[in-house]
N, C-alpha and C positions, 0 to 999 in steps of 0.2 A: 217731068223728065229727070230732074235732079234727084227727086225722091226715089225714082225707080232705080237709078244707078246706085244710090246709097243703100237701098235694100239688097241689091245684088251683092254689093261689096260686103255687107254685114253677113250675108249667108255664106259667102266664101270664107270669111274669118272663122265662123262657127264650125263649118265643115272641116277646115284645116285643123282646128283645135281638137276635134273629135278623132281625126286620123292620127294626130300626134299622140293623144292619150291612149288609143288602141295599140299603137306600136310600142309605146312604153310598157304597157301592161303585158304584152306578149312575152316578155323576158321573165315572167314569174310563173311558178307552178303552185297550185293550191294543194296542200297536203290534206290527209284525211281529217285532221283536227281543225281545218279551216284556216290555218296560218300560212304565211309564205315561207318556202324553204329555198335558200340561195342555191344556185347551181354550183356543184363542186367540180373543180378542175384538178385532176391529179398531176403531181409532178412526175417526170419520167421515172419509171421503176416503182412508183408508189401505187398501191392498189386501194381504191376507195372502198370502204365497207358500207356501201349505199345500195339499196334496191328499192325500186318503185313499188307501191302497194299492189299494183296489178299483178306482180309476179307471185303473190301469195293468195290471190283471190281464186275461189273454186271456179274451175272451167276456163281460167285465163290461159293463154298460150305463152309458155315460158320462152323468153328470148335467150338464145344460147350464149349471149354475152352478159346476161343479168347477174351471173355469179363470177367472182374473180377466179382466175385460172388455178390458183393455189389452194382454193377451198375444195375439200373432198366431200361430195354429197354422200348421204347415207346410202350404203350398199348392202345387199343381203349376203352375198357370197362372192366377194371380189378376188379372194385369194384362196390358195390351197397349200397344205403342208404335206410333204412326204418325209418321214423319219427313216433314215437309212441305218442309223445305229444310235444308241443312247445308253450311257452308263455313268455310274458314280466313280470318282477316283480321288485319292488323297494327295496326288502329286502330278503336276504337269512340268516336265523337265526339272528345273531346280526350284519351282515355285509351289508353295503349300497354301491351302486356304487358311483364313483366319480361324482362331480358336472357336470351336463349336460349330464350324461350317464344313462343307464338303463341296468339291467341284462336281458339276454335272456337265458332261460333254455330249452334245447332240450334233450329229452330222445330218443335215436336213436340206431339203430343197423347198423354197418358197416360190410358188408360181402366181403371177399376177394375171387373173382371168379377165380383168376389165379391158375393154377395147379402146378406151380413150385416156384413162387417168393413170398415172404412174403410182406405184406403192413405195413408200419410203421406209426403209428398215434401219432402225437404230435402237438405242437403249430405252427409248420411250414407247416404242411400238411393239416390242417383243418382251413377253414376261413369262415367268414360270412360278409354280407353287413354291412357297418357302424361301424365295430369294429374288435375284435379278441378274441381269447380264453383266459380265466382266470381260467380255471378249477383247475389248480394246486394250485391257491391261496385260493380257498374255498373248497379244496378236503375233508377236515375233516367235513365240514358242510353239505355234500350231503348224501342222503340216499342210492344212487346207482351210485357213480361216475364212469365215463368212464376212466379207467386207461390207461395211455400212454404205448406204446410199439408195439411189432410186432403182426400182425394178420397173422398166418400161412396160406399157400395156402389152398383153399377150406374150410375155417372156418370163423367164425364171432365173433364179440364182441359187447356187449350191455351195455349201461350206459348213465348217464346224463353228458352233456357238458354244461358249463356255458360260455357265451360270455359277454363282456362289450362292448356296442355299444352306439353311439350317440342317445340321447332321441328323436331326430327329425327324425330318420330313420323310414320309414313306410313300405317299401317292402323289404323282406329278401330273400337271396339266399345263400345256403350252397355251398362251393367249396372244393373239395378234390384235393390235389396236390401230385406229387411224390417228392422224396427227392431233386430233382434238381429244384423244383419250378414250374414244368410244370403242367397245369391244366389237370386233367384226368376225372373229373366229376363235373357237376354243378346241383344243385337240387333247383329250386324255391320253396319257402314255403309261399310266399305272406305276407299279414299283419298278425299280431299276437295279440291276446287279452292280456289285463293286468290281471295278476293273483297273487296269493300268493303261496309261496313255502312251502309245507308240509314236514317237516323233519322226520315224523314218519317212522319206518321201513316198507319197502315194499310199500311205497307210490309211485304212478306213477307221482307225482308232476304236475298234471293237475289242471287248474283253477277249483275252487269248484262250478261248475255249478249245479251238481246234488243236492248238499245241498241247494243252493240258490233257486232252482226251487220249493222247499217246502215252501218258504216264499214270493217269488216275481214271477210275470209273466208279460211279455211284449208282447203286440200284436201290430204289426206295420200295420197300415191301408194304408199308402202311404209314400213314401220317394223319394226325388229328390234333385238334385243339381240345383242351379239357380244363376244368376249373378245380380238379381235385385228383391227386394221386394218393390213394389210401387216405391217411389222415393229414396229408400235407396240402396246403393251399398256396397259390402264388401271391406275390405282393399286391396291394391294392392298385387297381388300374392295369394289372398285368394278367396274362393267361399262360398256361402251359401249352407248348407244342411238343408232341411226342412223335418222333420219327424212327421207325424201325428200318434200318438201312444196312447195306453192305458196301464198304469201301474197298475197292480192289486196287492194289498198287501194281501197275503194269510195267514199271521201270525195270531195267535189267540189273542195275547196280545201286540205285539210290533208294534208301528207305523213306517212308512217309511217316512223320510223327503226328499222331492224332491227339489233340488236346483242346483246351478252351481257346487257345490262341490261333489254331489252324482250322477250326470249323466254326462257321458263322451263319447267321440267318437274318433275314429282314426283320427289323423291329426289336432285336434283342440279342441274346447270346446263350450258349450252352450252360446248363447247371446240373448236369447228370451227377457230377461228383458229390453234390450235396444230398442227393436222394438215391444213391446206389441201392440201398437196402429196400427201397420201396418200388423199384422197377423190376418187372418180371425177368427181363433179359437185357441187363444194362450193357452198353457199349463201353468197354474199359479203355481208358486212355493208355497210350503207349505207341511203340513203333510197329508199323506194318512193314515187314521186310519186302524186298523186291519179289515180284511174281507170287504174291500171297494176298490174302484178304482178311477182313475182320467184319463180323456181323453183330448187331445189337441195337438196342433202343437208346437214342439220345434225347434228353429232355432239354428244351429251351424255355427260358422265360422271356416273353415278348410283350410289347404293348398290346392291350386288349383291342385297340382300334386298328391294328394291322389287318389288312384284308388279303393282300397278295404277298406270297412268300417266295424267296429265292435262297437256295442253299449255296454257300460259297466255301470252297476249300482253298486255304492259303499255305504258303511255305512259311518257314520260321522267320523270314524277313518281311512278312505281311504282303508278299506279292501273290496275286490271285492265280491259282492253278486251274480251278474249275468252278464254273457257275452253273447251277442246275435249277431252272425255274420249277416251282412246285404249284404255283397258282393259289386258288382259294382252298381253305380247309374247313371241314365241318366240325362242329363242337359237340362233344358227347362224353360219356363216362369212360374212364380208362379201364378197358376190359381186354387185356392181352390174351387171356386164356379162354374167355367166353366166346370170342369170335363172332358168333351169330347174335348181334345186338337186337335182332327181331324178337328174341325171347323176352326182352324187357317190356315190350308192349303187348305180348301175347296174353290172352285172357283164358285160355284153356289150361286148367291146373294140371291135368294128366300129361299133356304134351310138353309143358314146361318142365315138369319133374323128370320126364324121360330125357330131355335135352341136357339136364344138369348132371352129367354122368361122371364128373371128377370133382375132388375137393376144391380145386382151383376155380372151376366153373360155378359151383354152387355158392362159394364164399364171395366171389366177385359179383354174382347176381344179387346176393343179399345186400351187399354194400351199396349197389347201384339202385336197387328196386325199393328197399324198405327205409323208413324213417324212424329213428330211435325216439320213442315217446313212452315215458313211464306210465304204468298203470298199477294200482295198488294190488297187493295180494301175491300169492305164490302159484296161482293157477294160470297157465299160459293159454294163448289162443291155440286151437287145433291148427295144424299146418295149412289146411285149405282156407280157414277163416283168416289167418294171418296173410296168406296170399291175396285175399280179397281186400282187406282193410289197409294193407301196405304200411302199417305202423305198429310199433310195439317196443318192448324193452328186452333186456338180456334173456329172460326166460322164453320169450316168444321166438327170438332168433335161435336159441339152443334147440327148442323143440322142432322147429322147421328144418334146421341144418342137419340134425341127427336123423330125422325122418328121411330126408332125401339121400343122405349118405348110406344109411342102412338099406334103403330101397335098391341101391346099386351095389350091394354086397360088401360094404365096408364094415368092419367091426367097430361099432360106434356106441358111445354111452353119453349120458348127461351127468355132469358133476355140479351139484349145488352146494353152496357153503354159506356160513354166517361168520361175521367178523365184527370187531369193535374198532372204532376210530373216533378220537376226540370224545370219548365217553358216550358214543352213540352206536346203536346196533344196526348193521347193514346186512344185506344178502346179495349174493351174486350167483349167476348160472353160466356155465361154459360147456362147450362140446368137445369131447375127446374121441379120437378115432385112430385106427391103425391103417397104414398103407399096406399094399399087397406084400411088400418085402419085410413087413413086421415093424417098420419104424413108426413111432407114435408121435402124434401132434395134437395140439388143442387150439381152438379158436375162441375169441371172446370179443364182445363189443368194447369200444365203439368201432373198431376196424376189424371185422371178422375175416377179411381177406389176408390178414397177417397170420401165418401159420407158425406156431411156436413149437419147436421140437422138445420133447420130454422123454424121460425113461420110465416114469411110473406116476401113480397118483400123488405120492408124496412129493415128487419132483415138480409136478404141476402146481401143487399147493404152495410150495416154496417160491416158485416163479410168480404166482399171483400175489404173495405177500410182498415181494420185491416191487412188482408193478404198482400195487395199491399203496405202498408205503406203510405197511402195517407189520407188527412183530410176529403175529401168529394167526392161525385160523381157529375160530372158536369151535366149530362143528361142521361136518359135511355129510352129504349123502350121495349115493350113486343110483340113478334110475335108468331104465331102458330107453333106447332111442325112440323118439316120437312121443314120449310121455308128456302129458299136460300138467301133472301134479309134480311140482319141483319144490315142495315144502320141506324144510329142514327143521327137525325138532330142537 
């Protein structure tokens, strides 16, 4: 009997011990590595950065409370941007950008498309090419500033943001990020015009084109990029933009002064003054009186990387009067007289010759189509062969040019001559022709589209002596147009 009671008592003790051990162990959780991880209790307002492994396992059902409320999960398109106006400006009220920079003012609406999570707008979540936000610094100077803070789910916020960017920046893209710095939206906005900021209440801060249209009008007849204008090339990294335009002054009493300071373009500035003599129809600087206009070609030197162009007219105080978007431009040879650039790629010799019916057309064509390459001797390629091989030297150009001009009825000759320079003997060949009014010109390589006026053969030879830097011509000969034998005894 005593043994039975003792056995029962011992069993009770063992059972109790097992129960106590089980209860004690139930307060522990085994982590994936096999060790124990203490339960974390957050202080009020503190968010624990802890998530059980089951939340990341494939096929597991995510607990809606497994992520802290302030953490933004990855989202494909939680926001959208509508840009109402965007422009560059050098001044906002009495504030100027730092040296080398410019202000970008964008009036935009950001809409939060998410149904549960707010979107926070501040200096770290909105970015732009070439700089960053400075809205807070000029907040009191804006008529409708975009205030930082939360945009609740399924709602939007509208206002003006100001960015400080490098003045050399030409193409702009807006970027929205989440609070962890991940990009969630990019919106290209391209190139932007230069404008003035209007601080009046209710202003949409757009460049004052509507007001300017009452005083100025620009008509663009042609616009192109080119790497060469006759024998002139742009600086390294740059390209020429040639715009044939008419500027009309619609004002009743105020003149418009056109010069390098009042006409501007994206990525560069005008340089017509430096190459007036190489442009077929240059736009001459000066005053455009009220109710009158001026037409001509303006040459700009711009960064080669510039893709989108906007023409800007300013007054003498640098205030924008008119902005005219031009968009993208094609690159090609400068051919103001040729017009039909399809001739350059045409392969039918007869049709091309028929199309080159003026001295301007045939000389521009020769400059653009042929490559100067020296070959020995004084016998030139026949015109059709030169057309086919597309390269040759002065005698080949002269034979071809004289042949085409004579075909169209111009009185044309070839002048070949010998001269000495630095005790060495040289030869050269040029084309001489008369216009219908009797005026005489000659053309010579390397830039045959430059037509030099002369009065006689002797005058031509004197001009060549000056051009070549020699005292005299040793000997010369005159041969008929189209001749392939340009030898001088």
